[in-house]
C-alpha positions in Angstrom: 106.9 102.2 106.0 109.0 101.4 109.2 111.9 100.5 106.4 111.8 104.2 106.5 112.2 105.6 109.1 114.8 102.9 109.9 116.6 104.4 107.2 116.8 108.2 107.8 117.5 107.7 111.6 120.3 106.1 111.3 120.9 108.2 108.5 119.9 111.7 109.8 119.2 111.6 113.3 122.6 113.2 114.5 122.0 116.4 116.6 122.3 119.3 115.0 122.4 117.5 111.8 122.4 120.0 108.7 119.8 118.5 105.4 120.2 119.7 102.5 118.3 118.6 98.9 119.7 119.4 95.8 117.8 118.3 92.4 115.5 120.4 89.2 112.4 121.5 89.7 110.4 118.8 91.3 112.7 120.0 94.5 112.6 123.4 93.4 108.3 122.7 94.2 107.7 127.0 94.0 110.7 127.2 97.0 111.5 131.1 97.0 115.3 131.5 95.4 116.0 135.0 97.8 114.5 132.9 100.7 116.8 130.9 102.2 114.9 129.0 104.4 112.3 128.2 101.8 111.6 124.6 101.3 108.4 125.3 98.9 105.7 123.4 99.0 106.6 119.3 97.5 108.1 117.0 99.3 111.1 119.0 101.1 108.8 120.5 102.6 106.7 117.2 103.4 109.6 115.5 105.0 111.2 118.2 107.3 108.6 118.7 108.5 107.4 114.7 108.8 111.1 114.7 110.6 110.5 117.3 112.6 108.0 115.6 114.1 108.6 112.6 114.9 111.6 113.1 116.2 111.2 116.5 117.6 114.6 115.5 120.4 116.5 115.2 117.5 117.0 119.6 116.0 117.7 119.3 112.0 118.2 122.5 109.8 116.5 121.5 106.3 117.8 124.0 102.8 116.4 123.2 99.4 118.7 124.1 96.7 116.5 122.6 93.8 116.6 125.1 90.4 113.4 124.3 88.5 114.5 123.5 84.8 118.2 122.8 85.5 120.3 119.9 83.8 122.9 117.5 85.7 125.8 120.4 83.4 124.7 122.9 86.3 123.9 121.3 89.3 128.1 120.8 88.8 129.0 123.7 88.4 126.6 125.2 90.9 128.6 122.4 93.5 131.1 123.6 95.1 129.0 126.8 96.1 125.6 125.5 97.1 127.1 123.1 99.7 130.5 125.1 101.3 127.5 127.6 101.9 125.1 125.0 103.6 127.9 121.2 104.3 125.3 119.7 105.9 126.1 116.2 107.3 123.2 114.6 104.4 122.9 115.7 101.1 119.7 114.5 99.4 120.0 114.1 95.1 117.0 113.4 92.7 118.4 115.2 89.0 117.9 113.9 85.6 114.2 114.1 83.8 115.4 117.5 82.2 118.5 115.7 80.9 116.6 112.9 79.6 113.6 115.8 78.6 115.4 118.3 76.9 114.8 116.1 73.5 111.5 117.1 73.6 112.0 120.8 75.0 115.4 121.5 74.6 116.3 119.8 71.6 119.1 117.8 72.5 119.1 115.7 75.7 122.7 115.0 77.9 124.5 111.8 76.5 124.6 109.6 79.4 128.5 109.6 79.8 128.4 113.4 79.6 125.3 112.6 82.0 127.7 110.0 84.3 130.9 112.2 84.6 129.2 114.9 85.5 127.1 112.9 87.9 130.5 111.3 89.7 131.7 114.2 89.6 129.2 115.8 92.5 129.7 113.0 93.7 133.0 112.6 94.6 133.3 116.7 95.8 130.7 115.4 98.6 132.6 112.8 99.6 135.2 113.9 100.8 134.0 115.6 102.9 132.4 113.5 104.8 128.7 114.0 104.4 126.3 111.4 104.6 124.1 111.0 100.6 120.8 110.0 99.3 120.3 109.7 95.7 116.7 109.8 94.4 116.5 108.7 90.6 114.2 110.9 88.1 111.4 109.6 86.6 108.0 110.4 84.6 105.2 110.4 85.9 103.1 111.6 82.7 102.5 107.8 80.3 100.7 109.5 77.2 102.6 108.1 73.7 106.1 110.6 73.4 106.1 110.6 76.9 106.6 106.2 76.4 109.3 106.6 73.7 111.4 108.3 76.7 111.7 105.4 78.5 114.6 104.5 77.8 116.1 107.0 77.6 115.3 108.0 80.9 116.5 104.3 82.1 120.5 104.9 81.1 120.3 108.6 83.6 118.8 106.1 86.5 121.0 102.5 85.5 123.8 105.8 85.8 122.7 106.8 89.6 121.7 103.0 90.5 
């Protein structure tokens, strides 16, 4: 826990930090899409509350732009608009599970090469602004046989993020 606190303090605690969370339904977590201040009910809201309580002396703004069902290509297509509207000092990205789950749910998963090129495009656009970046690896919590079969594909996506 101390290591996580040190990392966050080093990354975001500056005057008027603006933190953008991007991703799929795990990030979205029930946020109200038509309400700019909605953080949802998941890790984005918990992180915002936690950091604001720990460091009340540092003004921080938090934005959640996760969209349920999104894959990396969807995020790449909306990246410039979402990013330019907020101009964050730090962006956190958690995307990829729908790129893996695409096969059982949408009949096709995202090829690793496309996942990598889209992810790289997002990171290159972000690096040009000197924004700090936190990347989170996609994950599966379900351990049924059918989900375990997706592990090989998931590991390829995790390797891209790393």
